[in-house]
N, C-alpha and C positions, 0 to 999 in steps of 0.2 A: 361495403365491399373493400373500400380503401383501408378501413380499420382492420379488416380481416387480413388483407395483404401485408399491412404494417406489422401485425402480430406474427405472421408467418416469417417475415424477414427477421424480426427480432429473435424468434425461436431458432431460426437457422443460424444466425450469427452467434447466438449463445452456444448452440451445439458445436459449431466449428471451433469456437474458442476453447471449449472443454476438451474436444478431441486433440487439438494442437497442444493444449496444456498438458494433457496426460502423456502424449508422446515426448514432449520436451523433458518432463519430469523423469520419465523412464530412461531417457538418454543420460541425464545427470546421475541417476542411481546406478545403472548398469555399466555405463562407460567410464565413470569417474569414482564415485564414492564407494560402492560395494567392493570392488576388487582391492581397494586400498584401506578398507575398514575405517573410513572417515565418517563423521557424524554431521548432522545439521541440527538446527533448533526445532522446537515445537514437537508435535506428535510424531513427525517423521524422524526426529532425532531420538525419541524414545524407542521407536521401532528398530532403528539402526543400532542403538546401544544394546538392546536385548539380542539382536541378531549376532553382534560381535561377541557377546558374553556367553550366550547359550547355543549359538549356531543353529538358531531356529529359522524356519522358512520365512523370509522377509515378506513374501506376498501375503501370507496368512497374518503376519504381525501388522501389516498396513491396515488390514480390515479390522482386526481385533482392537488395535489401539485407537482407531478413529471412530469405532462404533459408539462408544459413550458420548463423544462429541456430537455425532449425528443425531442421537436421541435428544440431546440438549437442544440442538438446532431446530427440532420440530416445534418446541415451545418458544424458543427465543426468536426465531426468524419465521419460518413457515414450513408447511408440509412439502410444498413444491421444491423449496431449497433443499430439504433433507433428501428428497428422492433424487434430485440432480446430483447431489454430493455423493450419495450411495452408488449411483451408476458410475460416476467418475472414479471413485475409489476402487470399485470392483474391476473396472477396465485397467486401471493402473496396476493393480495386483496381478491381473492376467498377463499383462505385458512383462512385468518383472519376472514372473515365473516361467513363461513359455518362450519369450523372445531372447535370443542370444545376441550379444553385442561385443565388438572388440574393445580392448582396453586402449584408450586413446593416448595415454601418457603415464609415465611413472614418476614424473616430477611432482613432488608434494605441493609446491606452491601452485602449479598449474591445476592440479587436482582440486585444491581448495577453491580457487577462483572460478574455474570453468564448471566444476561440479555444482558450485553454488549458483552460478549463472543459469545453467540449464534447469536446475531444480526451482530456482526463483521464477524463471520464465514460465515454467509449468504451473506453479502456484498462482502467479499473477493472471495468466490467461484463463485459468479455471475460475478465478474470482470474477473476471470479466464476463464469464458465462453464467454468473449467478450460482456458483457452486464452490466447494472447497475440496482439496485433497489433503489438507492439513487442518485438523479441527481445533487447533489451539485458540484461534481467534473467537470461535463460538463460545468456548469456555470463558475466555477473557470478557466477552460481553456479559455473560451471566454473572461473573464475579463482580464486574464493575457496577452492576445494578444493585448489588447487595452490600457493597463496601465502598470505602473512599478511594480505592485504587482505580486508576483509569485503565483503559484497554492496553495502552502502550506500557504502562507501569507493570501490569500483570505479566505481559508477554516477556518483558525484560527480566523480571524477577524469576519467572518460570525457566528461562534459558540460562540464567546465571546458576541456578540450582542444578540444572541438567549438566552443564559443563563442569561444575565442581565434582559431581558424581562421576562423570566420565574421566576426569583427571585422577580420581582415586581408584576406580575400578579397572581402567585401562592403563593410560599413562598420560603424563602432563603434555607431552609433545602432540599426541593425537587430539587432546582437548583443545590445545592452542590452534592447531590447523583447522579443527572443526569450527572454532570461533570465526576464523577467516571465511570458511564456507558459509556460515550463517550470515555474516556481514554482506558477503557477495550476493547471497540469495535475497536478503531483505532489501538491499538497494535495487536489485533487479525487479522485485515485486513493486516497489515504490515507483520505479520508472514506468512500468507497464500500466499501473493503475492511474498515476498522476501525469505521466508524460513529461516532456521537457518544459511544457507550458504550464507550470504550476501556477495556480491562481493566487494573487496577492490582494488583500483588502487594504485600501489606502484611505486614511482620514486626514483631511487638510483643514487647518485653522489659519485663516489669513484675512487681512484687511482688504485684500483684492480678490475676494472669493468669486465675485461675478465674472471678472476677467479670466480667472483660472477655470471656472465652469465652462465658459465658452471655448477655451482652448482645448479642454478635455473632450467636450462634446463634439465640436466641429472639426478640429484638427486631428485628434486621435480616434474619433468615432466611437467613443465609449460612453455608456450611460452614467449619469451622476445624480446622486440623491443629495438634497440640500436639507440640513437640519438647522433649526434656529437656536441660538445660544443667548440666554438673558444675562449670564454673568460667568466670569471665570477668574482664576488666579494664576499668575505666571511671574516672569522675571520682574515685571514692572508693578507687581502687587495686584490688587483686586481690580478687575476690569468689568465695569457694569454696562459697557456699551452693547448695543444689540448687534450680534455678529451672526454670520452664516458659516456653518461647518459643512464641508463637502465630504462625501463618501463615494468611492468608486471601486470597482473590481476590475483588475487587469491581469495579464499574464506576466510572469517573471521576465520574459524577454522584452517587455515594454516598459518596465519600471524605470530604467535609466533615462529613457527619453522623457517620461512623465516628470521625473525629478528635475531634469534639465529645463523643461518648459516652465515648471513652477518657479525655479530659481531665477529665470529671466524676468518673471513678473513680480516676484516677491521673495527675495533671498532670506527673509526673516520668518517665512511661513513655518508653522509647526506641523510636522508630518509624522504620522504613525503608520507603520506597515505591519501586517501580520498575515500568516499563511491561511488560505481557505481551502478546504478539502474539495469542494465542488460547488457548482451553482446550477440553477435551472431558470431559463427565461432571461430576459434582459438583453442588453447589447454586449454579449460576451462571445468571444470566438470559441466555438465548441470543438472539442476533440472528436475525431471521426469515429472512434470505436465506442463512444459512450451511448 
């Protein structure tokens, strides 16, 4: 019964995220981008570009442009994902076509920033609900599995080509403002998906590994994994002493305190930091919407 209730809560949360995401995206489109003929990146950018050039109904374009990506998503992700995404896209198209909205501003900079913010919030919330309203990432996953391009590399290349085409077919100014829209949207998506508490992986090589481990475990309350090192090479040449290497995952907000505590114990410790997309289990402070 508990598992059933948990599943229902998860489905309700996903549904709520998708609905809120679609509403936010429609505000960004109808209240900011559409009246001023600005673009975004990705599949939505293609739909907006065709709309501006051919004056075609955007609601139909949203469905047609995303349809191939949804079909790819059936194979690359899952049928459930494709169904959720299809529903989200159709609801967005419905709102764009039938719901009227006032133009909030005519200032081009505000249009770029806040249009991107609302659209990015919509995309991010929809992804939180295990769906998409912009299928570019689905195509990027497919391409990355068949080539040396990463998902991020493909999306960046895709949007560079899109904005170059926009500068040629519309004008350079619109393309430049549309780039601002895309940057605003992508940063908003990152914030919604990763939050302010982005995870950081920290690897620590120190002669005082045991003391540092106790400090991280008991004072910071974070889990630590200990690796054994037989040999290494550094500033003092080859080191054949048996050492312990520590690894822990903390949030970005805690990194300064961690470095300060390590510095008090061993100011010569070798520390490597790198971002981590997400974690499961362990002694990590979870984000509430995950």
